[in-house]
C-alpha positions in Angstrom: 23.5 83.5 50.5 27.0 82.5 51.5 28.3 79.1 52.1 30.2 78.3 55.3 32.5 75.3 56.0 32.6 74.1 59.6 34.6 71.4 61.3 32.3 69.6 63.8 32.6 66.4 65.7 30.8 63.5 63.9 28.7 62.7 67.0 27.6 66.3 67.2 26.6 66.3 63.5 24.6 63.0 64.0 22.7 64.5 67.0 22.1 67.7 65.1 20.7 65.8 62.1 18.5 63.7 64.3 17.2 66.8 66.1 16.6 68.7 62.8 14.7 65.7 61.3 12.5 65.4 64.4 11.7 69.1 64.3 11.3 69.4 60.6 14.1 71.9 60.0 17.5 71.7 58.3 20.8 71.8 60.1 21.7 74.8 58.0 18.6 76.6 59.2 19.5 75.7 62.8 23.0 77.1 62.4 21.7 80.2 60.7 19.2 80.8 63.5 21.9 80.4 66.1 24.4 82.6 64.4 21.8 85.4 63.8 21.0 85.4 67.5 24.6 85.7 68.7 25.2 89.1 70.1 21.6 90.2 70.0 19.8 90.8 73.2 17.2 88.3 74.1 13.5 89.4 74.2 13.5 89.1 78.0 16.5 91.4 78.2 14.8 93.9 75.9 11.6 93.9 77.8 11.7 96.4 80.6 9.6 95.0 83.3 7.6 97.6 85.3 9.2 96.5 88.6 12.7 97.0 87.1 11.7 100.5 85.8 10.5 101.4 89.3 13.7 100.3 90.9 16.1 101.9 88.4 18.4 104.4 90.0 17.1 103.8 93.6 20.5 102.6 94.8 22.6 105.5 93.5 23.0 107.0 97.0 23.3 103.6 98.7 26.4 103.1 100.9 27.9 99.6 100.5 29.5 99.9 103.9 26.1 100.5 105.6 24.6 97.5 103.8 27.6 95.4 104.9 27.0 96.4 108.5 23.3 95.6 108.1 24.1 92.1 106.8 26.6 91.4 109.6 24.1 92.3 112.3 21.3 90.4 110.5 23.2 87.2 110.2 25.0 87.1 113.6 
């Protein structure tokens, strides 16, 4: 395991320590958890909801100009 030195505002450190104590976790574990999640897709983004699968590709032939005309007439 590597060590990492960070410069963090004193107030932020105090809040982080309070939060960690209340939740029974170390500040190091909180930072590690955050850093490991950076750049990884969230589970919600990974999950492919059936409604999204059914809609995928349905607008490939859509004409943005036609949709704009539709919106203009709808909201006159």
